[in-house]
Residue frames as a rotation matrix with the C-alpha (Angstrom) as fourth column:
MET 1
0.544 0.839 -0.021 0.00
0.839 -0.544 0.000 -0.04
-0.012 -0.018 -1.000 0.00
LYS 2
-0.051 -0.650 0.758 1.30
0.637 -0.606 -0.477 3.38
0.770 0.458 0.445 -0.92
GLU 3
-0.190 0.072 0.979 0.10
-0.609 -0.791 -0.060 5.25
0.770 -0.607 0.194 2.31
LEU 4
-0.956 -0.169 -0.240 0.08
0.115 0.534 -0.837 4.02
0.270 -0.828 -0.491 5.93
SER 5
-0.558 0.810 0.179 -3.38
-0.720 -0.366 -0.590 5.45
-0.413 -0.458 0.787 6.39
LEU 6
0.084 0.605 -0.791 -4.56
-0.838 0.473 0.272 2.62
0.539 0.641 0.547 4.05
HIS 7
-0.601 -0.323 -0.731 -3.05
0.155 0.850 -0.503 0.08
0.784 -0.416 -0.461 6.41
ILE 8
-0.963 0.254 0.086 -4.88
-0.153 -0.260 -0.953 1.73
-0.220 -0.932 0.290 9.23
LEU 9
-0.153 0.938 -0.310 -8.13
-0.986 -0.166 -0.018 1.65
-0.068 0.303 0.950 7.26
ASP 10
-0.102 0.060 -0.993 -7.57
-0.456 0.884 0.100 -2.00
0.884 0.463 -0.063 6.38
ILE 11
-0.876 -0.209 -0.435 -7.04
0.285 0.504 -0.816 -2.96
0.390 -0.838 -0.382 10.11
ALA 12
-0.742 0.666 0.075 -10.04
-0.530 -0.514 -0.674 -0.80
-0.411 -0.540 0.735 11.21
GLU 13
0.061 0.801 -0.596 -12.20
-0.939 0.249 0.239 -2.67
0.339 0.545 0.767 8.66
ASN 14
-0.460 -0.263 -0.848 -11.01
-0.050 0.961 -0.271 -5.90
0.886 -0.083 -0.456 10.16
SER 15
-0.989 0.121 -0.082 -12.18
0.071 -0.097 -0.993 -4.67
-0.128 -0.988 0.087 13.52
ILE 16
-0.394 0.908 -0.140 -15.57
-0.900 -0.412 -0.143 -3.80
-0.187 0.070 0.980 12.04
ARG 17
0.022 0.327 -0.945 -15.86
-0.537 0.801 0.265 -7.34
0.843 0.502 0.193 10.53
ALA 18
-0.683 -0.318 -0.658 -14.99
0.327 0.673 -0.664 -8.68
0.654 -0.668 -0.355 14.00
ASN 19
0.270 0.959 -0.080 -18.07
0.565 -0.091 0.820 -6.88
0.780 -0.267 -0.566 15.31
ALA 20
-0.646 -0.568 -0.511 -16.22
0.762 -0.429 -0.485 -4.29
0.056 -0.702 0.710 17.36
THR 21
0.486 0.853 0.193 -18.25
0.805 -0.522 0.280 -1.54
0.340 0.019 -0.940 18.83
GLU 22
0.881 -0.358 -0.311 -15.28
-0.148 -0.831 0.537 0.46
-0.450 -0.427 -0.784 19.93
ILE 23
0.597 -0.716 0.362 -12.19
0.748 0.335 -0.572 1.06
0.288 0.613 0.736 17.85
TYR 24
0.706 -0.480 -0.521 -9.12
-0.039 -0.760 0.648 3.09
-0.707 -0.437 -0.555 19.28
ILE 25
0.594 -0.573 0.564 -6.70
0.732 0.094 -0.675 4.34
0.334 0.814 0.475 16.64
GLU 26
0.775 -0.451 -0.443 -3.44
0.060 -0.645 0.761 5.98
-0.629 -0.616 -0.473 17.70
VAL 27
0.668 -0.636 0.387 -0.82
0.512 0.015 -0.859 7.52
0.540 0.772 0.336 15.36
ASP 28
0.727 -0.486 -0.485 2.48
0.281 -0.434 0.856 8.52
-0.627 -0.758 -0.179 17.02
GLU 29
0.686 -0.570 0.452 5.02
0.362 -0.272 -0.892 10.61
0.631 0.775 0.019 15.05
ASP 30
0.807 -0.535 -0.249 8.00
0.155 -0.214 0.964 10.74
-0.569 -0.817 -0.090 17.48
ILE 31
0.774 -0.603 0.194 10.47
0.089 -0.200 -0.976 12.52
0.627 0.772 -0.101 15.25
ASP 32
0.437 -0.673 0.596 12.76
-0.888 -0.429 0.167 13.24
0.143 -0.602 -0.785 18.24
ASN 33
0.006 -0.397 0.918 13.24
-0.533 0.775 0.339 9.48
-0.846 -0.491 -0.207 18.74
ASN 34
-0.594 -0.239 -0.768 12.98
-0.805 0.160 0.572 8.67
-0.014 0.958 -0.287 14.98
ILE 35
-0.867 0.409 0.284 9.85
0.338 0.902 -0.270 6.42
-0.367 -0.138 -0.920 15.52
PHE 36
-0.499 0.825 -0.266 6.70
-0.838 -0.381 0.392 6.27
0.222 0.418 0.881 13.50
SER 37
-0.975 0.223 0.015 4.07
0.203 0.914 -0.351 4.01
-0.092 -0.339 -0.936 15.01
PHE 38
-0.307 0.938 0.159 0.38
-0.864 -0.344 0.367 3.37
0.399 -0.025 0.917 15.06
GLU 39
-0.985 0.116 0.128 -1.80
0.013 0.789 -0.614 1.21
-0.172 -0.603 -0.779 17.21
ILE 40
-0.292 0.942 -0.164 -5.38
-0.704 -0.096 0.704 -0.13
0.648 0.321 0.691 16.62
LYS 41
-0.993 0.041 0.108 -7.39
-0.051 0.678 -0.733 -1.70
-0.104 -0.734 -0.671 19.45
ASP 42
-0.350 0.932 -0.093 -10.84
-0.674 -0.181 0.716 -2.98
0.651 0.313 0.691 19.34
ASN 43
-0.499 0.316 0.807 -13.35
-0.707 0.390 -0.590 -4.86
-0.501 -0.865 0.029 21.45
GLY 44
0.129 0.569 -0.812 -14.39
-0.934 0.345 0.094 -7.27
0.333 0.746 0.576 18.67
LYS 45
0.888 0.450 -0.093 -14.53
-0.400 0.856 0.326 -11.05
0.226 -0.252 0.941 18.78
GLY 46
0.235 -0.893 0.385 -10.79
-0.831 0.021 0.555 -11.51
-0.504 -0.451 -0.737 18.93
MET 47
0.424 -0.196 -0.884 -8.72
-0.618 0.652 -0.440 -14.42
0.663 0.733 0.155 17.74
ASP 48
0.972 -0.205 0.112 -7.48
0.067 0.706 0.705 -17.55
-0.224 -0.678 0.700 19.38
LYS 49
0.342 -0.938 -0.052 -3.71
-0.370 -0.186 0.910 -18.03
-0.864 -0.292 -0.411 19.91
GLU 50
-0.214 -0.439 0.872 -3.28
0.590 0.653 0.474 -20.33
-0.778 0.617 0.119 16.91
PHE 51
0.594 0.442 0.672 -4.95
0.804 -0.348 -0.482 -17.81
0.021 0.826 -0.563 14.52
VAL 52
0.889 -0.363 -0.281 -2.93
-0.258 -0.902 0.347 -14.87
-0.379 -0.236 -0.895 15.93
GLU 53
0.074 -0.939 0.336 0.23
-0.080 0.330 0.940 -16.95
-0.994 -0.096 -0.051 15.15
SER 54
-0.290 -0.088 0.953 -0.81
0.800 0.525 0.292 -17.50
-0.526 0.847 -0.082 11.56
VAL 55
0.715 0.663 -0.222 -2.36
0.438 -0.672 -0.596 -14.09
-0.545 0.329 -0.771 10.73
LYS 56
0.137 -0.639 -0.757 0.95
-0.553 -0.683 0.477 -12.87
-0.822 0.353 -0.447 9.17
ASP 57
-0.609 -0.233 0.758 0.55
0.349 0.780 0.520 -15.69
-0.712 0.581 -0.394 6.56
PRO 58
-0.717 0.378 -0.586 -0.96
-0.614 -0.740 0.274 -14.27
-0.330 0.556 0.763 3.45
PHE 59
-0.629 0.433 -0.646 -2.74
-0.298 0.633 0.715 -17.50
0.718 0.642 -0.269 2.82
LYS 60
-0.618 0.413 -0.669 -4.59
0.781 0.418 -0.463 -17.26
0.088 -0.809 -0.581 6.13
THR 61
-0.823 0.463 0.328 -7.80
-0.423 -0.886 0.187 -15.33
0.378 0.015 0.926 6.40
SER 62
-0.713 0.688 0.136 -11.16
0.257 0.437 -0.862 -15.59
-0.653 -0.580 -0.488 8.20
ARG 63
-0.248 0.657 -0.711 -12.92
-0.797 -0.556 -0.236 -14.17
-0.551 0.508 0.662 5.15
THR 64
-0.039 0.316 0.948 -15.07
0.267 0.917 -0.295 -16.46
-0.963 0.242 -0.120 3.07
THR 65
0.842 0.431 -0.324 -15.05
-0.102 -0.462 -0.881 -14.25
-0.530 0.775 -0.345 -0.03
ARG 66
0.593 -0.706 -0.388 -11.39
-0.569 -0.026 -0.822 -14.86
0.571 0.708 -0.417 -0.82
ARG 67
0.882 -0.268 -0.388 -8.65
0.376 0.896 0.235 -17.16
0.285 -0.353 0.891 0.15
VAL 68
-0.269 -0.963 0.000 -5.81
0.806 -0.225 -0.547 -14.70
0.526 -0.148 0.837 0.85
GLY 69
0.885 0.381 -0.267 -5.37
0.465 -0.718 0.517 -11.94
0.005 -0.582 -0.813 3.41
LEU 70
0.089 -0.925 0.369 -2.56
0.767 -0.173 -0.618 -9.61
0.635 0.338 0.694 2.39
GLY 71
0.721 0.193 0.665 -3.18
-0.042 -0.946 0.320 -6.63
0.691 -0.259 -0.675 4.80
ILE 72
0.890 -0.413 0.192 -1.15
-0.214 -0.009 0.977 -7.79
-0.402 -0.911 -0.096 7.83
PRO 73
0.366 -0.806 0.465 1.61
0.795 0.531 0.293 -9.50
-0.483 0.262 0.835 5.72
LEU 74
0.336 -0.240 0.911 2.05
0.706 -0.575 -0.412 -6.21
0.623 0.782 -0.024 3.66
LEU 75
0.837 0.010 0.547 2.13
-0.309 -0.817 0.487 -4.13
0.452 -0.577 -0.681 6.69
GLU 76
0.807 -0.564 0.175 4.72
0.159 0.492 0.856 -6.37
-0.569 -0.663 0.487 8.31
ALA 77
0.262 -0.669 0.696 6.87
0.965 0.159 -0.210 -6.24
0.030 0.727 0.686 5.13
ALA 78
0.489 -0.053 0.870 6.62
0.219 -0.959 -0.182 -2.33
0.844 0.280 -0.458 5.13
CYS 79
0.924 -0.144 0.355 7.63
-0.383 -0.373 0.845 -2.13
0.011 -0.916 -0.400 8.78
LYS 80
0.639 -0.700 0.319 10.54
0.392 0.653 0.648 -4.53
-0.662 -0.289 0.691 8.45
ARG 81
0.369 -0.481 0.795 11.84
0.849 -0.172 -0.499 -2.71
0.377 0.860 0.345 5.48
CYS 82
0.236 -0.176 0.956 12.07
-0.118 -0.981 -0.152 0.29
0.965 -0.077 -0.252 7.69
ASN 83
-0.689 -0.713 -0.128 13.65
-0.037 0.211 -0.977 -1.29
0.724 -0.668 -0.172 10.79
GLY 84
-0.408 0.629 0.662 10.36
-0.912 -0.312 -0.265 -1.95
0.039 -0.712 0.701 12.45
ASP 85
-0.956 0.190 -0.225 7.79
0.160 0.976 0.146 -4.68
0.247 0.104 -0.963 13.05
VAL 86
-0.073 0.985 0.158 4.14
-0.617 -0.169 0.769 -5.50
0.784 -0.041 0.620 13.85
LYS 87
-0.995 -0.016 0.094 2.95
-0.087 0.548 -0.832 -6.90
-0.039 -0.836 -0.547 17.15
ILE 88
-0.195 0.978 -0.077 -0.52
-0.559 -0.046 0.828 -8.52
0.806 0.204 0.555 17.49
THR 89
-0.997 0.023 0.077 -2.21
-0.054 0.506 -0.861 -9.54
-0.059 -0.862 -0.503 20.67
SER 90
-0.340 0.931 -0.135 -5.73
-0.684 -0.146 0.714 -10.85
0.645 0.335 0.687 20.86
SER 91
-0.931 0.153 0.331 -8.12
-0.141 0.688 -0.712 -12.69
-0.336 -0.710 -0.619 23.15
LEU 92
-0.673 0.739 0.024 -11.30
0.491 0.422 0.763 -14.43
0.553 0.525 -0.647 22.12
ASN 93
0.235 0.958 -0.165 -14.34
0.821 -0.105 0.561 -12.36
0.520 -0.267 -0.811 22.94
LYS 94
0.332 -0.281 -0.901 -12.20
0.686 -0.584 0.435 -9.53
-0.648 -0.762 -0.001 24.28
GLY 95
0.951 0.026 -0.308 -10.74
-0.168 -0.792 -0.587 -7.91
-0.260 0.610 -0.749 21.16
THR 96
0.489 -0.766 0.417 -7.44
0.871 0.399 -0.288 -7.37
0.054 0.504 0.862 19.27
GLN 97
0.751 -0.386 -0.535 -4.57
-0.159 -0.893 0.421 -4.94
-0.641 -0.230 -0.732 19.46
ILE 98
0.599 -0.540 0.592 -2.23
0.800 0.360 -0.481 -4.28
0.046 0.761 0.647 16.61
LYS 99
0.671 -0.462 -0.580 0.84
-0.124 -0.841 0.526 -2.17
-0.731 -0.281 -0.622 17.01
ALA 100
0.621 -0.523 0.584 3.10
0.765 0.241 -0.597 -1.24
0.172 0.818 0.549 13.99
TRP 101
0.729 -0.445 -0.520 6.38
-0.056 -0.796 0.603 0.72
-0.682 -0.411 -0.605 14.22
MET 102
0.494 -0.645 0.583 9.28
0.863 0.282 -0.420 1.79
0.107 0.710 0.696 11.97
ASP 103
-0.484 -0.766 -0.423 12.02
0.761 -0.607 0.229 4.31
-0.432 -0.211 0.877 11.64
TYR 104
0.453 0.760 -0.467 10.42
0.390 -0.640 -0.662 7.68
-0.802 0.118 -0.586 10.96
ASP 105
0.394 -0.313 -0.864 13.10
-0.645 -0.764 -0.018 8.95
-0.655 0.564 -0.503 8.63
HIS 106
-0.281 -0.521 0.806 13.74
0.169 0.800 0.576 5.75
-0.945 0.298 -0.137 6.79
ILE 107
-0.705 -0.002 -0.709 13.86
-0.571 -0.592 0.569 6.40
-0.421 0.806 0.417 2.99
ASP 108
-0.874 0.439 -0.210 11.49
0.140 0.640 0.755 3.50
0.465 0.630 -0.621 2.30
ARG 109
-0.705 0.642 -0.301 8.86
0.469 0.103 -0.877 4.55
-0.532 -0.760 -0.373 4.85
ALA 110
-0.387 0.629 0.674 5.60
0.748 -0.214 0.628 5.33
0.539 0.747 -0.388 3.06
PRO 111
-0.796 0.170 0.582 3.87
-0.325 -0.930 -0.173 8.67
0.511 -0.327 0.795 3.93
LEU 112
-0.779 0.612 0.137 1.09
-0.017 0.199 -0.980 8.73
-0.627 -0.765 -0.144 6.38
GLY 113
-0.789 0.495 0.363 -1.25
0.488 0.149 0.860 9.81
0.372 0.856 -0.360 3.65
ASP 114
-0.451 0.721 0.526 -4.84
-0.407 -0.691 0.598 11.11
0.794 0.056 0.605 4.06
ILE 115
-0.872 0.024 -0.489 -5.46
0.435 0.498 -0.750 10.22
0.226 -0.867 -0.445 7.63
VAL 116
-0.770 0.626 -0.120 -8.21
-0.441 -0.659 -0.610 12.71
-0.461 -0.417 0.783 7.80
SER 117
-0.110 0.764 -0.636 -10.22
-0.943 0.122 0.309 11.02
0.313 0.634 0.707 5.16
THR 118
-0.652 -0.152 -0.742 -9.42
0.040 0.971 -0.235 7.70
0.757 -0.183 -0.628 6.64
ILE 119
-0.927 0.244 -0.286 -10.88
0.309 0.057 -0.949 8.64
-0.215 -0.968 -0.128 10.01
THR 120
-0.558 0.767 -0.316 -13.88
-0.672 -0.642 -0.370 10.55
-0.487 0.006 0.873 8.68
ASN 121
-0.318 0.412 -0.854 -14.84
-0.778 0.401 0.484 7.83
0.542 0.818 0.193 6.28
LEU 122
-0.824 -0.047 -0.564 -14.71
0.236 0.878 -0.417 5.25
0.515 -0.477 -0.712 8.98
ILE 123
-0.830 0.511 -0.221 -17.06
0.043 -0.338 -0.940 7.41
-0.555 -0.790 0.259 11.06
LEU 124
-0.515 0.633 -0.578 -19.32
-0.828 -0.542 0.143 8.14
-0.223 0.552 0.803 8.17
ALA 125
-0.270 0.306 -0.913 -19.76
-0.634 0.657 0.407 4.61
0.724 0.689 0.017 7.22
ASN 126
-0.290 0.076 -0.954 -20.05
0.503 0.860 -0.085 3.24
0.814 -0.504 -0.288 10.70
PRO 127
-0.184 0.219 0.958 -22.07
-0.443 -0.889 0.118 5.61
0.877 -0.403 0.261 12.82
ASP 128
0.815 0.579 0.002 -22.94
-0.288 0.401 0.869 2.94
0.503 -0.709 0.494 15.43
ILE 129
0.449 -0.717 -0.533 -19.32
0.805 0.584 -0.108 2.26
0.389 -0.380 0.839 16.29
ASP 130
0.945 -0.270 -0.183 -17.43
-0.112 -0.796 0.595 4.53
-0.307 -0.542 -0.783 18.85
PHE 131
0.452 -0.874 0.180 -14.09
0.674 0.203 -0.711 5.56
0.584 0.443 0.680 17.44
ILE 132
0.848 -0.368 -0.381 -11.36
0.016 -0.701 0.713 7.26
-0.530 -0.611 -0.588 19.42
TYR 133
0.594 -0.662 0.458 -8.56
0.618 0.011 -0.786 8.76
0.515 0.750 0.415 17.42
CYS 134
0.781 -0.462 -0.420 -5.53
0.099 -0.572 0.814 9.98
-0.616 -0.677 -0.402 19.11
HIS 135
0.645 -0.671 0.366 -2.62
0.534 0.053 -0.844 11.56
0.547 0.739 0.392 17.12
LYS 136
0.736 -0.512 -0.444 0.71
0.300 -0.341 0.891 12.37
-0.607 -0.788 -0.097 18.73
TYR 137
0.727 -0.517 0.453 3.44
0.351 -0.287 -0.891 14.54
0.590 0.807 -0.027 17.28
ASN 138
-0.447 -0.886 0.127 6.50
0.093 -0.187 -0.978 14.65
0.890 -0.425 0.166 19.46
ASP 139
-0.901 0.095 -0.422 5.22
0.432 0.124 -0.893 16.06
-0.033 -0.988 -0.153 22.80
LYS 140
-0.616 0.779 -0.115 1.93
-0.714 -0.614 -0.337 17.40
-0.334 -0.125 0.934 21.48
SER 141
-0.922 0.380 0.069 -1.28
0.372 0.826 0.423 15.43
0.104 0.416 -0.904 20.81
PHE 142
-0.465 0.885 0.021 -5.02
-0.879 -0.459 -0.127 15.65
-0.102 -0.078 0.992 20.36
GLU 143
-0.933 0.280 0.227 -7.84
0.257 0.958 -0.127 13.10
-0.253 -0.060 -0.966 20.61
LEU 144
-0.512 0.817 -0.268 -11.18
-0.786 -0.319 0.530 12.75
0.347 0.481 0.805 18.93
ASP 145
-0.903 0.332 0.271 -13.88
0.076 0.747 -0.661 10.66
-0.422 -0.576 -0.700 20.77
THR 146
-0.729 0.684 -0.019 -17.00
-0.111 -0.091 0.990 9.98
0.675 0.724 0.142 18.74
LYS 147
-0.223 0.624 -0.749 -18.88
0.892 0.441 0.102 8.90
0.394 -0.645 -0.655 21.93
GLU 148
-0.527 -0.091 -0.845 -18.33
0.563 -0.782 -0.267 12.46
-0.637 -0.617 0.463 23.30
ILE 149
-0.964 0.176 -0.198 -19.47
-0.265 -0.614 0.743 13.93
0.009 0.769 0.639 19.97
LYS 150
-0.567 0.786 -0.247 -22.59
0.360 0.506 0.784 11.76
0.741 0.356 -0.570 19.95
ASN 151
-0.226 0.438 -0.870 -23.50
0.962 -0.038 -0.270 12.85
-0.151 -0.898 -0.413 23.53
VAL 152
-0.725 -0.173 -0.666 -23.22
0.137 -0.985 0.107 16.61
-0.675 -0.014 0.738 22.40
LEU 153
-0.951 0.296 -0.087 -25.26
-0.138 -0.157 0.978 16.02
0.276 0.942 0.190 19.17
ASP 154
-0.650 0.727 0.222 -28.23
-0.336 -0.014 -0.942 14.95
-0.681 -0.687 0.253 21.35
GLY 155
0.220 0.799 0.559 -29.86
0.152 0.538 -0.829 12.67
-0.964 0.267 -0.003 18.70
VAL 156
0.647 -0.083 -0.758 -28.41
-0.706 -0.442 -0.553 14.25
-0.289 0.893 -0.345 15.47
PRO 157
0.938 -0.272 0.213 -26.74
0.312 0.932 -0.186 11.41
-0.148 0.241 0.959 13.55
ILE 158
0.241 -0.923 -0.300 -22.94
-0.068 -0.325 0.943 11.63
-0.968 -0.207 -0.141 13.61
ASN 159
-0.530 -0.514 0.674 -22.84
0.646 0.270 0.714 10.69
-0.549 0.814 0.189 9.97
ASP 160
0.763 0.643 -0.063 -24.85
0.503 -0.653 -0.566 13.75
-0.405 0.400 -0.822 9.00
LEU 161
0.296 -0.701 0.649 -22.76
0.872 -0.079 -0.484 15.41
0.390 0.709 0.587 6.31
GLY 162
0.557 -0.101 0.824 -22.60
-0.237 -0.971 0.041 18.69
0.796 -0.218 -0.565 8.21
ILE 163
0.849 -0.294 0.440 -21.30
-0.393 0.204 0.896 16.86
-0.353 -0.934 0.058 11.28
ILE 164
0.569 -0.705 0.423 -18.80
0.752 0.655 0.079 14.82
-0.333 0.273 0.902 9.17
ASN 165
0.472 -0.414 0.778 -17.62
0.418 -0.672 -0.611 18.06
0.776 0.614 -0.144 7.49
TRP 166
0.764 -0.100 0.638 -17.04
-0.541 -0.638 0.548 19.52
0.353 -0.764 -0.541 11.06
ILE 167
0.845 -0.410 0.343 -15.21
0.055 0.705 0.707 16.46
-0.531 -0.579 0.618 12.10
LYS 168
0.541 -0.629 0.559 -12.99
0.823 0.255 -0.508 16.56
0.177 0.735 0.655 9.00
ASN 169
0.424 -0.356 0.832 -12.07
-0.017 -0.922 -0.386 20.27
0.905 0.150 -0.397 9.61
TYR 170
0.818 -0.121 0.562 -11.56
-0.574 -0.199 0.794 19.70
0.016 -0.973 -0.232 13.31
ILE 171
0.706 -0.631 0.320 -9.04
0.482 0.760 0.435 16.85
-0.518 -0.153 0.842 12.64
LYS 172
0.416 -0.526 0.742 -7.26
0.741 -0.277 -0.612 18.96
0.528 0.804 0.275 9.94
ASP 173
0.597 -0.106 0.795 -7.07
-0.352 -0.925 0.141 22.03
0.721 -0.364 -0.590 12.39
GLU 174
0.841 -0.258 0.475 -5.73
-0.439 0.187 0.879 19.95
-0.316 -0.948 0.044 15.27
LEU 175
0.595 -0.725 0.347 -3.15
0.768 0.641 0.021 18.12
-0.238 0.254 0.937 13.11
THR 176
0.329 -0.482 0.812 -1.89
0.374 -0.723 -0.581 21.57
0.867 0.495 -0.058 11.90
GLU 177
0.758 0.004 0.653 -1.84
-0.514 -0.613 0.600 22.78
0.403 -0.790 -0.462 15.54
ILE 178
0.860 -0.420 0.290 0.21
-0.018 0.543 0.840 19.91
-0.510 -0.728 0.459 16.97
LYS 179
0.513 -0.680 0.524 2.74
0.858 0.412 -0.305 20.03
-0.008 0.606 0.795 13.95
GLN 180
0.717 -0.254 0.650 3.61
0.022 -0.923 -0.385 23.74
0.697 0.290 -0.656 14.46
């Protein structure tokens, strides 16, 4: 994949297929320590130990529509190419956590890409799922929690296009603020 945000989208979609009701996405750009990482945690159905051990195999997937699952193997290859790796932990009926990391300044590191559209499209397409998006940049950070937004909306659907547009602008503004 050409952008890391597409890996994040792929993993979040796996969480959605695993019936998660809450998905936590954290992106950490630690330039001072030369580390780019992201983590996705969910409360979905999880995986047993045997499946976790085989999930990096491109010919292992839980999907019935195709016989290959390239998302995690491609992510692992991208991380290893940049002196990093992927760690997956999961418990049945409790959820899954995937952490990926790599050198920030590695010449082969793909750009983050359009993380704003990734997050807003996840929210738009899945209004019943609570998303928590945290973005760190060195010592600054911000967090967006859709559960808090839904409480303020008092019945207005979070996937209303006006709300989605506000969320998109909020994320853009916060990313600009923490990177200054």
